[in-house]
C-alpha positions in Angstrom: -3.3 22.6 9.5 -0.1 20.5 9.4 1.4 19.7 6.0 3.3 16.4 5.8 5.9 16.0 3.1 7.5 12.8 2.0 11.0 12.1 3.3 13.7 10.5 1.2 12.8 7.0 2.3 9.1 7.3 1.5 9.9 9.0 -1.8 12.2 6.1 -2.7 9.5 3.5 -2.0 7.0 5.4 -4.1 9.4 5.6 -6.9 10.2 1.9 -6.5 6.5 1.0 -6.6 6.0 3.0 -9.8 9.1 1.4 -11.4 7.9 -2.1 -10.6 4.4 -1.4 -11.8 5.7 0.1 -15.0 7.9 -3.0 -15.6 4.9 -5.3 -15.1 3.0 -3.3 -17.7 5.8 -3.4 -20.2 6.3 -7.2 -19.8 2.6 -7.8 -20.2 2.6 -5.6 -23.3 5.5 -7.5 -24.9 3.7 -10.8 -24.2 0.5 -9.5 -25.9 2.4 -8.1 -28.9 4.0 -11.5 -29.4 0.6 -13.2 -29.3 -0.6 -10.8 -31.9 2.4 -11.5 -34.1 1.7 -15.2 -33.8 -1.9 -14.7 -34.9 -0.6 -12.7 -37.9 1.9 -15.4 -38.7 -0.8 -18.0 -38.6 -2.9 -16.0 -41.0 0.1 -15.6 -43.4 0.8 -19.3 -43.3 -2.9 -20.2 -44.0 -3.0 -17.7 -46.9 0.3 -19.0 -48.4 -1.0 -22.6 -47.9 -4.2 -21.7 -49.8 -2.0 -20.4 -52.7 0.1 -23.6 -52.7 -3.0 -25.8 -52.7 -4.5 -23.7 -55.6 -1.3 -24.4 -57.5 -1.6 -28.1 -56.7 -5.2 -28.3 -57.9 -4.2 -26.7 -61.2 -1.0 -28.6 -61.8 -1.3 -31.8 -59.7 2.1 -31.2 -58.2 3.5 -29.0 -55.5 6.2 -26.4 -56.5 9.4 -28.4 -56.0 12.0 -26.7 -53.7 14.6 -27.7 -51.2 14.3 -26.3 -47.7 14.4 -22.6 -48.1 13.3 -19.4 -46.4 10.5 -17.7 -48.4 11.6 -14.3 -47.2 15.1 -14.6 -48.7 15.0 -17.2 -51.5 12.6 -20.0 -52.6 12.8 -18.7 -56.2 11.0 -21.6 -57.8 8.1 -21.4 -55.3 7.9 -17.6 -55.8 7.9 -17.9 -59.6 4.9 -20.3 -59.4 3.0 -19.0 -56.5 2.7 -15.2 -56.3 3.2 -14.3 -52.7 5.3 -11.8 -50.6 6.1 -12.0 -47.0 8.7 -10.4 -44.7 8.4 -13.3 -42.2 10.8 -16.2 -41.7 8.7 -19.0 -43.2 10.4 -22.1 -44.4 9.2 -24.3 -47.3 10.3 -27.6 -48.7 8.6 -29.9 -51.3 9.3 -33.0 -53.4 6.3 -32.4 -55.7 4.2 -35.0 -53.9 4.5 -33.6 -50.5 5.3 -30.2 -48.9 5.9 -28.5 -45.6 5.6 -24.9 -44.4 6.7 -23.9 -41.0 7.8 -20.9 -38.9 8.8 -20.5 -35.3 6.5 -18.8 -32.9 7.2 -15.3 -31.6 5.9 -16.0 -28.1 7.7 -19.3 -27.6 10.7 -19.8 -29.8 10.7 -23.6 -29.3 7.2 -24.0 -30.8 6.8 -24.2 -34.6 3.6 -23.5 -36.6 3.5 -26.2 -39.2 1.3 -26.9 -42.3 2.0 -30.0 -44.4 0.1 -32.1 -46.9 -2.8 -32.7 -44.6 -3.5 -28.9 -45.0 -4.0 -28.2 -41.3 -2.2 -25.7 -39.2 -0.7 -27.3 -36.1 1.9 -26.6 -33.5 5.1 -28.7 -33.1 8.0 -28.9 -30.6 10.3 -30.1 -33.3 11.5 -28.7 -36.6 9.4 -30.6 -39.2 10.8 -32.6 -42.0 9.4 -34.1 -45.2 
């Protein structure tokens, strides 16, 4: 019985194959993680939207606020609508109209937007009131 061992060239190709395969798996995993983050972000936006609509139903106005990041400021909104998030979600309102938006994790040039029509949509541009 003859035993064959790998020489240096064959060992290098096996190692290279394993490295490329591992890289493909890592890239695929990051892509899926960003999809999950986007789904979570959509859920947070919808929940926050429900709280804002509830406030509107009770008070007949939206909480007034200049464009702000809910994670860092938006103190008027936070005092009227009880909600906590650690995501970069932006809010603006002039009492009659409002807008909520945040950028996608998977594609940074896509924005998830909710405005006075109460539907979640995707936009290529930063929305304005």
